[in-house]
VOGU-3710 file (C-alpha; in Angstrom, 3 decimals, decimal comma):
1> msflgdllsg> -170,386/136,191/116,532  -168,913/137,537/119,763  -170,701/140,825/119,154  -173,995/139,092/119,996  -172,896/138,553/123,586  -171,758/142,166/123,858  -175,001/143,393/122,317  -177,117/141,263/124,675  -175,128/142,707/127,561  -175,944/146,174/126,223
11> fgtvlqpeyl> -179,653/145,303/126,111  -179,394/144,050/129,682  -178,174/147,519/130,661  -180,614/149,570/128,599  -183,694/147,601/129,670  -183,101/148,408/133,329  -185,903/150,766/134,487  -183,487/153,647/135,173  -181,908/153,556/131,708  -185,213/152,875/129,989
21> lyavigvtlg> -186,454/156,092/131,598  -183,428/157,923/130,152  -184,369/156,599/126,698  -188,008/157,714/127,063  -186,924/161,169/128,255  -184,486/161,468/125,345  -187,015/160,506/122,671  -189,687/162,795/124,143  -187,368/165,783/124,644  -185,789/165,320/121,226
31> tfvgvlpgig> -189,154/165,214/119,486  -190,494/168,166/121,485  -187,532/170,427/120,699  -186,944/169,030/117,207  -190,531/169,674/116,156  -190,051/173,413/116,699  -189,598/175,322/113,416  -186,023/175,694/112,177  -184,458/173,521/114,894  -182,507/170,397/113,892
41> paltialllp> -180,721/167,596/115,789  -177,447/169,486/116,263  -179,199/172,480/117,800  -181,378/170,204/119,942  -178,373/168,369/121,394  -176,453/171,648/121,762  -179,316/173,118/123,781  -179,456/170,088/126,057  -175,681/169,530/126,257  -175,222/171,660/129,411
51> vtfslddpig> -177,700/169,367/131,174  -175,013/166,649/131,172  -172,936/168,642/133,645  -175,463/167,786/136,347  -175,350/164,071/135,501  -172,684/161,694/136,771  -173,652/158,622/134,720  -172,206/158,610/131,175  -174,201/155,527/130,158  -177,528/157,142/131,022
61> tfimfagiyy> -176,434/160,397/129,395  -175,568/158,805/126,054  -178,700/156,680/126,063  -180,617/159,931/126,486  -178,614/161,620/123,701  -179,330/158,747/121,311  -183,034/159,206/122,039  -182,709/162,972/121,595  -181,113/162,510/118,188  -183,760/160,116/116,896
71> gamyggstts> -186,541/162,246/118,355  -185,104/165,425/116,837  -184,905/163,819/113,392  -188,548/162,769/113,648  -189,430/166,288/114,789  -187,593/167,678/111,769  -189,758/165,592/109,449  -192,891/166,926/111,207  -192,018/170,581/110,547  -190,932/169,727/107,003
81> illntpgesa> -194,258/168,062/106,229  -196,656/170,389/108,060  -194,852/173,744/107,754  -192,450/173,237/104,830  -189,716/174,424/107,226  -186,919/171,836/107,463  -184,958/171,978/110,708  -181,874/170,664/108,893  -180,758/170,349/105,303  -181,212/166,564/105,359
91> svataiegyq> -184,983/167,159/105,751  -185,234/169,316/102,624  -185,913/166,315/100,390  -188,694/165,216/102,749  -190,262/168,690/102,606  -190,500/168,624/98,806  -193,127/165,866/98,711  -194,270/165,800/102,351  -195,620/169,357/102,337  -197,507/168,713/99,106
101> marrgrakaa> -199,037/165,586/100,653  -200,133/167,663/103,658  -201,723/170,261/101,372  -203,695/167,456/99,725  -205,007/166,325/103,121  -202,581/163,397/103,426  -200,465/164,714/106,307  -201,147/161,609/108,390  -199,864/159,303/105,665  -196,740/161,429/105,160
111> lataaigsfv> -195,961/161,508/108,901  -196,628/157,776/109,217  -194,365/156,742/106,345  -191,657/159,017/107,769  -191,953/157,447/111,226  -192,119/153,837/110,026  -189,347/154,427/107,490  -187,197/155,865/110,260  -187,879/152,755/112,350  -187,043/150,322/109,542
121> agtistllls> -183,892/152,181/108,473  -182,759/152,772/112,047  -183,132/149,098/112,962  -181,283/147,767/109,892  -178,497/150,353/110,079  -178,015/149,791/113,811  -177,600/146,077/113,085  -174,918/146,977/110,521  -173,268/149,245/113,100  -173,218/146,327/115,560
131> lfaqpvakla> -171,553/144,120/112,943  -168,907/146,532/111,666  -167,999/148,778/114,601  -165,718/146,389/116,486  -163,785/145,125/113,411  -163,177/148,730/112,334  -161,980/149,572/115,857  -159,515/146,660/115,746  -158,242/147,851/112,374  -157,815/151,354/113,795
141> ttfrasdyfa> -155,394/150,030/116,441  -152,841/149,626/113,639  -153,001/153,345/112,788  -149,918/155,444/113,455  -149,611/159,173/114,075  -149,222/159,974/110,364  -152,365/157,956/109,570  -154,421/159,811/112,157  -153,155/163,145/110,820  -154,173/162,182/107,278
151> lallamvavt> -157,547/160,855/108,439  -158,366/164,039/110,362  -157,297/166,117/107,358  -159,501/164,011/105,074  -162,534/164,397/107,361  -162,156/168,175/107,609  -161,437/168,728/103,913  -164,198/166,382/102,733  -166,899/167,952/104,898  -165,688/171,455/104,007
161> alvgrsllrg> -165,667/170,708/100,276  -169,077/169,056/100,188  -171,145/171,466/102,287  -172,167/175,007/101,583  -172,202/176,769/98,239  -168,590/177,886/98,087  -165,384/176,007/98,771  -163,677/179,288/99,690  -166,323/180,092/102,299  -166,062/176,567/103,654
171> lialmfglfl> -162,294/176,896/104,019  -162,681/180,261/105,770  -165,111/178,642/108,213  -162,645/175,796/108,743  -159,798/178,254/109,439  -161,976/180,009/112,011  -162,583/176,698/113,763  -158,873/175,836/113,666  -158,072/179,221/115,208  -160,532/178,637/118,059
181> glvgidgltg> -158,978/175,218/118,648  -155,489/176,726/119,003  -156,451/179,158/121,778  -154,899/178,179/125,115  -151,731/176,423/126,285  -149,812/174,346/123,741  -149,908/170,738/124,930  -146,309/169,988/123,905  -144,425/173,190/124,733  -146,597/174,746/127,435
191> qarftfgtte> -146,628/178,103/125,616  -149,747/180,281/125,679  -151,272/180,865/122,248  -153,809/183,529/121,228  -154,807/184,252/124,843  -154,174/188,014/124,476  -152,930/188,123/128,051  -156,198/186,783/129,468  -155,684/184,079/132,075  -159,207/182,758/131,543
201> llegidvvvv> -158,272/181,714/127,991  -155,261/179,667/129,098  -157,451/176,556/129,212  -158,792/177,327/125,759  -162,320/178,085/124,604  -164,741/175,483/125,899  -166,236/173,366/123,121  -169,662/173,571/124,772  -169,505/177,384/124,675  -168,751/177,407/120,947
211> ivglfaiget> -171,383/174,779/120,133  -174,135/176,535/122,088  -173,052/179,878/120,620  -173,002/178,701/116,998  -176,105/176,531/117,081  -178,413/177,635/119,888  -177,695/181,393/119,796  -176,606/181,868/116,172  -179,367/179,696/114,714  -182,020/181,282/116,922
221> lyvasrlrsl> -180,997/184,806/115,910  -181,009/183,786/112,251  -184,397/182,051/112,348  -185,901/184,908/114,380  -184,670/187,387/111,755  -186,610/185,457/109,099  -189,869/184,948/111,003  -191,930/187,018/108,574  -190,769/184,911/105,630  -191,599/181,574/107,293
231> paavepiqpg> -195,005/179,916/106,925  -197,238/180,915/109,800  -200,005/178,375/109,321  -199,693/174,666/110,006  -201,288/172,369/107,456  -204,216/170,720/109,254  -204,471/166,980/109,867  -207,843/165,823/108,654  -209,736/163,878/111,345  -210,668/160,330/110,504
241> tptlsrddwr> -208,315/160,017/107,530  -206,490/156,671/107,291  -202,806/156,624/108,221  -201,406/154,351/105,517  -203,527/152,585/102,929  -202,557/149,236/101,403  -201,306/151,067/98,316  -199,193/153,369/100,517  -197,562/150,350/102,172  -196,854/148,822/98,765
251> rswgpwlrgt> -195,233/152,028/97,519  -193,261/152,685/100,713  -191,491/149,468/101,681  -189,117/149,526/98,683  -187,987/153,151/99,283  -187,475/152,345/102,982  -185,009/149,579/102,123  -183,311/151,463/99,306  -183,018/154,589/101,465  -181,287/152,501/104,111
261> afgfpfgalp> -178,870/151,184/101,488  -178,037/154,762/100,499  -177,806/156,180/104,009  -175,570/153,830/105,984  -172,544/153,659/103,628  -172,524/157,418/103,035  -172,810/158,090/106,746  -169,837/155,838/107,472  -167,550/157,676/105,024  -165,141/160,350/106,327
271> sggadvptfl> -167,258/162,891/104,457  -170,361/161,424/106,050  -173,646/163,021/106,837  -177,226/162,639/105,701  -177,471/165,289/102,985  -175,993/163,362/100,058  -177,887/160,074/100,606  -181,249/161,807/101,168  -181,041/163,644/97,845  -179,683/160,547/96,078
281> sytyekhrsk> -182,587/158,544/97,463  -185,103/161,174/96,353  -183,603/161,358/92,854  -183,478/157,573/92,494  -187,069/157,105/93,623  -188,202/159,820/91,235  -186,519/158,176/88,245  -187,673/154,621/88,947  -191,211/155,346/90,155  -194,222/154,275/88,109
291> nrdefgkgai> -195,980/157,355/89,501  -193,401/159,879/88,318  -196,108/162,402/87,474  -196,939/162,650/91,206  -193,479/163,923/92,138  -193,678/167,579/93,011  -197,356/167,080/93,878  -197,008/164,750/96,865  -195,494/161,356/96,004  -195,193/159,145/99,077
301> egvagpeaan> -191,973/157,570/97,762  -190,353/161,006/97,983  -190,987/160,986/101,734  -190,290/157,323/102,514  -186,879/157,076/100,809  -185,199/160,268/102,076  -186,430/159,752/105,651  -185,030/156,224/105,666  -181,719/157,477/104,262  -181,607/160,243/106,872
311> naafsgvlvp> -181,946/157,822/109,793  -179,638/155,174/108,340  -176,936/157,799/107,862  -176,922/158,525/111,596  -175,915/154,957/112,458  -173,289/155,177/109,725  -171,889/158,396/111,218  -171,398/156,567/114,516  -168,914/154,157/112,873  -166,073/156,707/112,413
321> lltlgiptsa> -167,106/158,533/115,588  -166,920/155,526/117,921  -164,063/153,649/116,237  -161,780/156,481/115,102  -162,902/159,460/117,162  -163,634/161,329/113,924  -166,918/163,303/113,732  -168,118/163,625/110,144  -171,094/165,920/110,722  -171,993/168,793/112,993
331> taavmlaafq> -174,257/166,583/115,094  -171,525/163,972/115,516  -169,173/166,767/116,598  -171,655/167,820/119,281  -171,851/164,219/120,499  -168,045/164,050/120,578  -168,092/167,086/122,860  -170,443/165,150/125,142  -167,897/162,321/125,312  -165,191/164,795/126,259
341> ifnlqpgpql> -167,305/166,134/129,128  -166,923/162,699/130,743  -163,198/162,529/129,850  -163,900/159,807/127,289  -162,121/159,758/123,937  -163,902/157,807/121,180  -161,492/155,708/119,172  -159,990/152,222/118,947  -159,462/151,958/122,709  -163,052/152,857/123,594
351> fdkspdlvwa> -164,293/149,310/122,929  -161,659/147,945/125,322  -161,802/150,614/128,028  -165,558/151,295/128,097  -167,315/148,310/126,463  -170,355/148,692/128,750  -170,896/152,256/127,528  -170,400/151,460/123,831  -172,702/148,459/123,693  -175,325/150,122/125,882
361> liaslyvgnv> -175,284/153,061/123,440  -175,670/150,741/120,442  -178,461/148,766/122,157  -180,199/152,025/123,042  -180,491/152,784/119,331  -182,712/149,723/118,910  -184,756/150,664/121,970  -184,979/154,314/120,902  -186,342/153,241/117,511  -189,128/151,228/119,113
371> lllalnlpli> -189,964/154,008/121,583  -190,015/156,575/118,777  -192,559/154,555/116,839  -194,642/153,676/119,912  -194,782/157,220/121,293  -194,987/159,417/118,231  -197,555/157,789/115,979  -200,288/158,250/118,640  -199,001/161,726/119,552  -199,036/163,340/116,114
381> rvwvkvlqip> -201,743/165,834/117,142  -199,794/166,752/120,294  -196,744/167,754/118,254  -198,976/169,793/115,950  -200,058/171,775/119,027  -196,387/172,428/119,844  -196,007/174,043/116,420  -198,588/176,652/117,451  -196,392/178,169/120,198  -195,956/181,904/119,390
391> rpilyagilv> -192,599/182,323/117,658  -191,325/185,370/119,658  -191,932/183,543/122,949  -190,344/180,393/121,551  -187,060/181,934/120,432  -186,764/184,209/123,444  -187,087/181,079/125,595  -184,362/179,309/123,624  -181,964/182,236/124,168  -182,689/182,258/127,905
401> fatlgvyaat> -182,169/178,496/128,108  -178,901/178,725/126,152  -177,612/181,527/128,399  -178,424/179,623/131,582  -176,891/176,468/130,105  -173,558/178,127/129,326  -173,381/179,785/132,737  -174,266/176,530/134,523  -171,631/174,642/132,516  -168,774/177,125/132,994
411> gsinqvfiay> -169,684/179,268/136,018  -168,237/182,293/134,210  -170,043/185,347/132,889  -167,119/185,917/130,515  -167,837/182,562/128,862  -171,438/183,693/128,389  -170,150/186,795/126,580  -167,892/184,586/124,446  -170,880/182,374/123,604  -172,898/185,400/122,480
421> gvgvigfgmr> -169,927/186,719/120,492  -169,630/183,360/118,726  -173,413/183,382/118,271  -173,336/186,741/116,515  -170,563/185,431/114,261  -172,685/182,329/113,611  -175,641/184,555/112,691  -173,445/186,446/110,220  -172,131/183,177/108,767  -175,657/181,925/108,104
431> hfdfpiapvi> -176,711/185,263/106,635  -173,789/185,245/104,187  -174,088/181,505/103,502  -170,962/180,293/105,311  -171,269/176,649/106,456  -171,196/175,965/110,190  -170,042/172,329/110,278  -166,397/173,109/109,287  -166,071/175,440/112,302  -166,974/172,666/114,728
441> lglilgpmme> -164,786/170,113/112,956  -161,839/172,534/112,950  -162,329/173,269/116,641  -162,458/169,592/117,655  -160,221/167,898/115,093  -157,674/170,716/114,732  -155,836/170,150/118,040  -155,844/166,373/117,473  -154,526/166,771/113,931  -151,772/169,142/115,114
451> lqfrrallvs> -150,766/166,762/117,908  -150,551/163,757/115,565  -148,623/165,806/112,986  -146,014/166,803/115,547  -145,824/163,286/116,983  -145,153/161,866/113,526  -142,342/164,387/113,019  -140,862/163,590/116,451  -140,810/159,858/115,679  -139,186/160,463/112,279
461> ngdmsvfftr> -136,696/163,053/113,618  -138,287/165,796/111,537  -138,312/163,812/108,280  -141,386/164,911/106,264  -141,214/161,739/104,187  -143,039/159,969/107,040  -146,255/161,247/105,439  -145,445/159,678/102,064  -143,913/156,309/102,935  -146,861/154,546/104,619
471> pltvvllala> -149,398/153,359/102,009  -152,392/154,092/104,256  -151,257/157,668/104,885  -150,714/158,225/101,156  -154,167/156,850/100,303  -155,884/159,084/102,884  -154,015/162,191/101,691  -154,898/161,341/98,086  -158,567/161,032/99,056  -158,369/164,472/100,673
481> vvavlvpylp> -157,148/165,892/97,353  -159,960/164,105/95,514  -162,499/165,529/97,977  -161,385/169,054/97,077  -161,845/168,305/93,364  -165,273/166,625/93,641  -167,319/169,881/93,754  -165,746/170,925/90,462  -166,353/167,668/88,593  -169,303/169,054/86,570
491> rivarlrgrg> -167,148/171,943/85,342  -164,218/169,639/84,529  -166,460/167,174/82,659  -168,103/170,016/80,739  -164,740/171,360/79,589  -163,575/167,898/78,552  -166,713/167,613/76,418  -165,973/170,943/74,778  -168,524/173,064/76,635  -166,004/175,235/78,441
501> aeeprklvfa> -167,923/178,395/77,679  -170,787/177,276/79,829  -170,698/177,721/83,585  -172,062/174,508/85,044  -173,419/174,769/88,522  -170,896/173,776/91,156  -171,755/170,416/92,698  -172,401/171,040/96,368  -174,504/169,540/99,084  -176,238/171,359/101,880
511> edd> -174,914/171,318/105,401  -175,924/168,672/107,877  -176,696/170,559/111,066
//
């Protein structure tokens, strides 16, 4: 029960007026930016990431980022319900039923069950994070170089195999990220790699530049190119309509709990993220509901379950991020970049070296949940007004903000050009359905994986058997192989049943931006 003392210490930090203000700013900013059409949590944090360069307090910064993430997820549910425009793939399941509820004049009920479900799931999953994070960190101290190599490989392969619509495209995106991660001076030999004789590239390509380029610039260009195909009208919120009726409460509390049970374990896996659990939650609620005929027409269970799973998955994603230093989604990768700005490396030592930061961050998740519920339920009509900002002005403003952010973070006009070059590539990747998450994972995990691979070989005097003698390393490598095969399970099962002539749809899950 020692975690209780650490958690209380974290609350003592977060509840100080200065840090409470950071939490309020984070929740408000996250909701404001996240409610804009087509913008998800990863893009929201990427846009605001350069702001951290002007801050010298990592605790306040990460409290603000936790609020930004929760606020952005709530904002994503708002656009899904009122505009049928999910800001991230994890909000697609919410849009299916939420938009139909809004069309039937039940927008308030849909937004309320999303907000309360997020609060319930976030609170329970944060409690689970508090319980399991430190034991997992202690277990991670027994990892050796070969184990870390296998774990990084598993994370990259699993995310690449399970996002997007093509494994080949996912691997190409991963290779692009690995290439970006190799630019600069080799940490072991001191040799310059892929710098093309440019001294400015000797330090490598800044992670912030790539993240802002791929998400802020690339996503903005892509969404702006599709403006005419996006809904222009916001579904109105009927004045005087009740938020949640007694029947709505009865039908929502079960999906909230079951969504949490789906979200946290999947988020904590190396192939984590919120896409799989949200769709599993939606499918499960559809099959067990007594009101199955309402699905597709505005069933409240189809909003409550996926939104709970979405929020619970975030706390699950923090388990491998904080304890192993492994980001398992694009948003987690952006948060890892924020850690690196302050020269902090998430992993087993983080709980020993920076316990104040870790437990303040975990405590801020509880506080952020309460603030989200307290601020956003009364402000539903305010966020609807935000949705009415003219789109050309909106996306032009995002590009200006991204440009200024990159220049403020790097002080180099060349880095701004690199960010726009990466942004154009990101626009092309979205247009041709290449996933973005593998690029970020390759960029961040690639150098770490290479370093651990070479360390393992140095310790073993070049003996490759070091990767096949430790049971943990073997298990992780085997899981990586399984992850590659998972998308093809429907085809394999169909052939085993004698239906080889048919072409079953490849099992894939959308990308968690």
